[in-house]
C-alpha positions, -999 to +999 in steps of 0.1 A: +606-136-002+641-121+014+630-112+048+631-074+058+651-075+088+628-054+115+598-062+101+585-077+133+587-049+156+583-073+187+562-102+205+526-084+212+514-114+234+507-151+236+473-171+248+475-200+269+450-231+268+443-237+302+416-264+322+413-239+355+404-207+347+399-194+378+432-205+392+449-199+361+436-157+365+444-161+401+484-172+398+488-147+365+473-117+393+481-127+427+518-148+422+529-126+388+520-094+393+492-092+361+463-072+357+428-086+345+421-062+314+386-077+301+362-105+295+350-124+265+332-155+275+355-182+282+384-158+282+402-134+299+427-105+288+454-098+310+485-072+309+521-070+327+522-033+342+555-022+311+533-031+280+518-002+260+490-025+245+459-036+259+470-069+269+502-092+272+489-127+278+448-141+270+435-170+290+412-190+274+393-224+290+399-258+275+399-293+283+442-292+277+465-266+286+488-255+258+496-225+236+472-211+215+482-179+197+516-162+190+510-125+181+536-105+167+534-064+161+548-053+126+567-020+124+543-010+100+512-014+078+540-018+047+559-044+070+527-065+073+518-066+038+554-076+031+553-106+058+519-116+042+536-120+006+566-141+025+543-161+041+523-170+009+554-172-015+566-200+008+536-222+000+518-209+036+481-199+040+460-174+063+432-156+073+420-124+088+405-122+120+392-094+144+388-107+173+406-089+201+404-058+221+429-030+213+432-047+177+428-043+148+428-070+122+450-098+124+466-120+098+464-156+112+488-180+097+509-212+110+547-220+114+552-255+100+547-276+132+512-256+136+519-231+161+495-203+159+509-168+145+487-139+144+502-105+128+494-075+130+499-038+126+468-014+141+478-015+181+455+008+205+478+027+234+467+015+271+452+037+291+455+035+329+420+041+347+424+060+377+436+035+402+463+022+381+477+055+367+520+056+370+534+089+387+560+094+359+546+099+325+562+072+303+553+042+324+520+031+309+508+014+342+517+018+373+541-012+391+522-038+409+515-036+442+514-078+448+532-107+434+566-106+415+555-077+394+567-089+360+577-063+334+570-075+300+565-112+282+597-120+272+598-150+249+580-182+239+597-214+238+575-237+213+587-280+214+587-289+179+590-323+154+616-309+131+636-276+148+654-269+120+620-261+093+601-240+120+634-221+126+635-213+090+603-202+089+608-175+115+643-168+099+633-167+063+594-159+063+591-137+097+625-121+095+641-132+126+682-138+134+694-168+149+717-164+175+721-196+192+716-236+187+720-269+199+737-298+176+735-332+184+764-358+179+746-371+151+742-337+128+705-328+138+693-293+157+677-301+187+676-267+194+677-227+176+669-194+195+660-165+175+655-129+179+630-099+163+650-073+178+682-062+194+674-084+225+696-118+218+663-144+215+622-138+213+618-171+198+628-205+205+624-241+188+629-270+208+629-306+197+597-327+208+607-364+220+576-375+211+573-360+178+543-345+185+532-311+167+521-279+178+532-283+215+545-258+240+578-258+264+571-223+282+562-186+280+583-165+302+584-129+315+609-107+320+618-093+360+638-057+367+665-078+390+680-112+394+667-104+432+631-106+416+638-139+407+652-152+441+621-132+455+601-152+430+611-183+440+604-172+479+571-165+473+563-195+454+580-216+483+550-197+507+520-196+480+522-235+470+534-223+433+552-258+423+587-249+412+603-273+382+640-258+385+664-227+394+667-202+402+699-201+383+717-193+354+715-209+318+744-212+295+728-210+266+713-169+265+730-166+296+695-158+316+689-158+353+656-178+355+630-195+378+607-224+362+572-226+375+543-242+365+508-222+361+478-245+381+461-250+346+498-273+338+514-248+317+552-240+328+564-207+330+595-188+334+608-157+351+640-144+337+662-116+339+681-110+304+677-072+308+715-070+305+722-093+270+718-079+241+727-087+203+738-054+187+766-071+162+745-067+128+767-101+117+764-117+154+777-154+142+753-183+152+768-200+184+766-238+182+768-260+216+780-292+209+760-324+230+791-327+253+788-291+261+752-296+275+762-321+291+774-300+316+744-286+327+737-250+331+760-224+338+771-230+376+762-270+371+724-275+378+715-308+364+686-299+336+651-305+335+651-341+337+626-351+314+649-345+284+677-362+298+653-393+303+644-391+265+675-383+248+668-345+240+690-318+253+673-294+277+671-259+266+689-226+277 
């Protein structure tokens, strides 16, 4: 089935597994500035201040860190049906679940690499309690008075054994548009960025040098300004948060960024991509060569060492 552009409205939320739930919750509330909005057993629901839905992030206790579920809200009930039909027409399978607060039924399926995706339409709007009511009625929640104060969940970067197969799942089954990619000298595609919206990217697939399946590179949260990224770096060194790289600017997608690790072992990106949109309906896929990627980031910062060590070009 030919994908219908616009069937996926936006990324709803992501689920992370963490072996230290209490420490991870403290990181996302105290450092990142999210707000807890409910608990169920070994799972905690948190939200960014500008999210209109119940939650932006789900933290679940597990022995190992990693990505659980990426939830995508469709643009209508009809759009949800079209995407389910597209999944099944492509040979995929899925099942219905009703296991998250603030949502109706979700259709759970996986990409070729095994990353779990949940597609849904029914969602309740967040109503802030008295202590979190904003001054402006078009804002769902008051801005946080602690930590970085990130605005929204911005994108998810998956690690994958086969970048092309997974990127084509997003494009041909879910309706995303590819915007940029890395092609090695061998011709292999080592990373590809895709968008469901006018943002330049919502999901990314990066080649997993281990050949493993279903792993996560990082999830990213958007800030209001570049200055917030610099402030996040200062807060990190003051509070003991580990900085992996940055602050700096990606060459690919031109995102101003900082990579940190939360206590459970998941890589988190703080990013400011707000000024760059892909408005052209016929946007050409931008391809970066292996030689171009060796130059590093936009201003020359060397990229994450593990990627150099194992022969896979870095992301961004």
